[in-house]
Structure formats: C-alpha cells, structure tokens
C-alpha positions, 0 to 999 in steps of 0.5 A: 804618371798620366794621371787624368784629373778631371776639371773642377769648377772655381769661381774665377781663374784669378783665384789662382795667382799663379794664372793670374801673373801669366795673364797679366802679361802674357809674354815671356822670352822663354816658355817651358812646357813640363814641370818635372824636375828638368823643366823646373831646373831650367825655369831657375837657372834662366831666372838666375840669368835675368831671362824673362821665363815662364813655366806650365805644367799640365798636372802637378809639378813632379807628378810625372817621371820626376816623382816616380823615381827610385829616390836615388841620387847616384852615379850610375855604376851600371852605365859603365858597362854601356860605355857612357864614361861622360854621363858616369862622370857628370853623375858622380860630380853631381851627386857630390855637389847635390850633398853640399848644396841640398843637404836637407833632402839629399844624404848619403846612402851606404850600398852593398851588392851581394855577389855569388860568384867571382869571375862570371860574366867576364866573357858576356861583359865585352859583348854587352859593351859593345852591343848594348844587347844581352846575348843569350841567358843572362850572366851574372856578374861576378866579383871581378867585374863588380870590383873593376866597375867600382874602382872605376866608379871611385877614380870618378869620384876623386875630385870633390867627393866626400864619400868613402871608397868602396869596400870588398868583404868576403862571406864570413864578414858580409854575413856578419854584417848582413846576417839575413843575406842569402848564405850561398854569397861569396862576397859582398861590395860596399860603396856610397851613392846618395838618396833623395827622400823628398824628391817632390819637395826638393823640385818645389824648392828649385821652383820657388828659387826661381821665382824669387830670383825673377822677383829680385831681378829684372825679370818676372819669373812666373810658373803654374801647375795644372796649365796644358798646352792646347796648340801653337801658332806663329805669332807673325802678324798679331803684333807679337814676337815668336809664337803664340801658345793656347794654354787651358787651365785644367782646373776651371777649363779656361783658355788664354794666350801666352806668347814667347820667342823661344819654347823649351819641351821638358815634357819627358816621355811626351815630349813627342806628343807635345811637339804634335800639339805645337804642330811639329811631330817627332819621334825622339822618345821610347821611354820605358816604364819603371815601377816599384812598391813600398813595404811596411815590413820591419823584419825586411828593414831590419835586415837591410840594416840601414843600407840599400841592397843594390843588385843583379836579379836572375834576368840581368835587370839591376834592382834594389831594396832600399830602406826608408825611414820605416818603410822599405822601397823595392824596385824597379822594372824596365818595360817598353812603355805604351804611352796610350796607357797609364803607368801603373804597377801590375800584379806580375811586377809585384810577383817580380819584386817579391822573387827578387827579394827572395833572391837576397833575403830566402828566409824573409817572407813577403805578402801583398797585405804589406804593401802600402804604396805602388808607383809606376812612371815613364823614364824619358828615355830616346828611341831605342828601336831593337835596343833592349831597354836596360841597355838604352842611354840614360844620357840627355840631348837637346833637339832644335826646331828652328824658328825666326830671330828672337825679337823678330815676327818671322818663322815662330819660335825656336823650339828646343826639346829635351830628349832624355835626363835623369834625376841626378843631373838635373842641375847640370843638364838645366845649366846645359839647357840654359846655355842653349837658350841663352845663345838663341837670346844672344845672352850670356851667363851671369851666374852658375848654380854650381855652388848655389844652395837649394831652397831649405839647403841654405845654412842647414846644420852640418852635423847631428848636433847642429840638427838638434841645436836647430830643433831646440831653437825652434821648439815652443810650449805648444810644438815639441821636438817631434813636430819641430823636427818634422818641420825641419825634414819637410822644409829644411831651413825654410822651416823658420819661415813656416814656423814664423807664420804658424806661430802668428795664429792658434794652430792645433795639429790634425786630429787625423795626424800629428805631422800636419797642423791647420795653419801649416795646410793654410800655408801650403794653400797659399804658397805652394799652388795646390790644385787638388787635394791628392797634391798635399797627400803625395807631393807636398807630404808623404803621407800617402808613401807611407801608408798613412792616408785614412778616411778621416785625414782626406776629410780633415784635410779637405775641410782646412783647405776649403777656406783658402781654396774656396771650396764649397761642400760639393768640390770638397766631396769631389775632392775626396773622391778624386783623392781616393780614385788616384790612390786606388788607380794608380798606387794600389791604395784603397781608402774607404770614406768615413762620414765626416764629424 
C-alpha cells in the first residue's frame, strides 16, 4: 500500500533473527525481492526443491496488493469476456485446489448476481471481446449473456471440483430468497466461488512452510521483512558469483551486502521501480488502484443472507457486496494508479460504494459513520496504454534479463521479473516461476505443491462436527470454547502448537480484547517477524479490519510486545503514534490516545 514506515532504532540488527540469518551466510542461489503472496509462494516452492533461496520484503509480508484484495479466491467469470480462457481454467482449478489444501482459510462462497434484463448487452459483448474496450455508454449484461458465461464457468469447473453448478431464479423466487433486493430485478443467478478471510495469515503459513522445508533439507531457506533493496552490482572480481545486492534494514537503517546467482523480482506494481534500483530500467507495469470499505451494518449484513452479491454497476464496473463475519466488505474500484502517490480510498470512491449498494438494495441507507475500515492497493497489472482498466489482462508473464551462467563470475545474475498475477493462481504461478528458476540453475523439480497442504490446513477438520470436536479437545479450565475456536480460526491446526506454548505458563487475556492473550502476543513476537505494532493489528489479527482497535488496545499490545522485542518507553510511544498514523492515513480509522494505566 506504499506505506512509508519511519525507521525505528533497536539495540542491534542481531535482535532480528531473520536478518541475522542472511548476514551469517550472505549468498544464495536465488534472491527473491518482494514478500507478497506470489513472492512468498515462489519462496516455498523453491525451498521444497532444495534450492538455496532467500527472500526480502521492504515492508511487512502481504502489506501491498496481496493484503488489499477483495478476499476472494475465484475463477474470474468476467475474464471470459476478455477471451482469457486459459486464465479462467487455471483459476477455477486453483480455486478448487485451495479449497482442499488450505481449508482453514479458503471457504466456499455462495454468490448471487442480480439481473435486470434478459437480452441486454448481446450486441455490445462481441465488441468488448474483440477490442477489450467499452464502446459508448455501458450496456448492462442481461440474463442471456450471464447464463452463457456461467455455463462456460461450470464447464471449466467440471474436473476435480466440488462446488455446485450455477442456478437461475426468476424474480419471484429470487425475492423470496433475498427480499431486500431491488424489486425491479428479473432474475438472480447463483453460483459458488471461494473466499479467503485471512489472506495475510495464509501468506504467513506459506512463508513458514518454505522456511521449514529449507530447514529440513540441504538448503537454508531464509526470509526477512522490513529489508529493502538499495542497489545491485555485478559480482565479477569479488570472489562471489552472480550479483551483489545492497540491502537496508528499514527498522535500524543498517546496510549489508547479499549475493545471488538469480534474482526474482516479485514486487508487484513496483516491478519497474525495483528494476530501476537494480540499474536496469523497465516499463512492464501499469497498475490500477482498487479500494474497498468495511461496514458495521447489521441490516445490510442480514440482507445479503450469507451470500456475496456480485454484479455490474451502472458504469460497467463489476462490483461486490460481501458479508465477512459480522462485517460487510464493499468494493471495488479500478482506477489507473499514480505510483508516486500512496494508494488510499477517497471520498469519491466512498460515494461510489454507497451508490452501488443503493443499486441493488434501494431501501437500505448507509452512512459514513458505519465505515469501520477502508483499504486500497495497486493491482500488479501489465502496462496497458489506451486499454481501459477493466479490460486489462489479469494473466501473468515472466520477463527475463540475461546474466551469466549460474556459478560463474560473468555478467551478473539473471533477473526474472513477474508481470501480473492474482491471488487465486499464486500456487500455479509460483510453480511456473520456480520452473524457470530451476532451468536457470540446471536443476529439476523434486516435488509438486498441487496436493501439498498449506500450514494449518494439514489435518483440518472436514466438517462442522469435526471442528467442534477439535475445539472440545483443546479447551481447558482457563480457555473456553470461544477462545479455542478463535485460535483455530486464526491458525488452523497450527493452533495446537500455539496452544502448547500458551499452556506452558500463566496466560491472561488482554483487558482490551478477549481475542488475544499475553503469551499469544509473545508467540507472535518470537515466531512471526513482528516489526511494528501495526503488524499485529492489521496482518497478524483482523482487529483493525473489523474496527476493533482502541487506544487502550494500542497501549496494552505495545507494552506486551516491549519485552520480547526490546522496546523501551520511547519506542513504545513511537509505535503507538505510528499505528495511529497508519490507521488514519491509509484506512480512515481515527484511534484516540489514552493515558496508560
């Protein structure tokens, strides 16, 4: 999200074990720049192949576009209109796969499309398909086109899928199921995709799987956040191979060198800026900004009846209203991004969201006081010149810049830049990118990740009865069912490991929230590379997303983290101020300070 975190002093860089591992052995076969889901997925895949791989991320993991998604794992039904059949097929296959290998975070999502006409858009659709542009005023897609698209979608889902096929409802039955929908609808189409309520934690699971694979094998896969790339130079004449990257610890300001034979640029919308830092300008990217709002609105939540409402707004943009727990997510915009500016949700975008809610739920009023969180990110789309944002391909490609052969001192490292990529296909994309890297290294794939469970998805209960049995088996006199269920939701079956840590000493819940305990925060600090207080609020928990951050919570969490992270009183105060600034500037959340008790 382009957040410019101010550096914070620590006693020494050695306090960060992740940085220390890189400094102790400052060379790897592969250095990945960028810790979003695609970079982290590639890190995991390469570690599983026995590759000596390192990853650095200038902010926190999943802080950029990966953390600003619509929280959907979907096949991309609208990509059919752009003729991106390969991408749709891959996306549907990967959606079905993630439901199996990451069931702790990826869940089936019932989706309904309200439809206001029967044949509208039939003449415009071929032009959109052929030119990837909107001609004239947007023409709403009618039932005929949507039926055709969903039938094709079902066709792509036929192999290995467990989600039901789509269904069409006439007006009467549609309004019986969703009575608050606009009474002018003619039909409602319902199908299933999937959701990911914890994309940040799924990213952490993938990262830790990679670290564990490296530790168990011959390589030592290692990764660090808050570590940025400053410059790159050829290693010729230094006794090292490939290229030497100058890295800067964003928490301490310390710089050190790290060399690699292959460099993989997975910095998303910032790929061109990263290539510029490496001394090789490129013009691959043309990202678009997408914003969302999160509402505390019980009436709208009830109107959705547990379904995502997915539809075309009056401007032709595909938008969504999406219940998540006790909140409602509304999005998204698609605006050409200025990479020199921070991505934030604007007042105009909020007005747009209120308008789209009224388009399908005309008798529900929404006000700004019901917004508990906003977020915005830049999609890593390819440069598209005159092509309108909504028609830009969501597929990906890999650009190669030649270097010397691996293990030689000529011409520097090979650089592979990832252009594009979306959440749903991260596993397949990582496999594809890893195969390119393996070819550069003269190595071969040892294992596929296609059936490999991710993190806490291993052994996750397959039914609600199984979930309840797991919860009952892990409850204690000091930990009730709600708290145990919360741990299972946050970590999947990895919660068993966390519970063992919690039970090793007294573990009181926080005064400011029943969702966290003292020892759980200590576990995060020791095992999840916490760099800033804000990391806990946004990316290790969903407290900020749900509008549950208070001044008391900021002070309490900062004081608990102070011990394991070595924060003195001044650093704690700086972290509280920094968290307030980030929440206000990037998420529209104003948290007032309180006097620490």
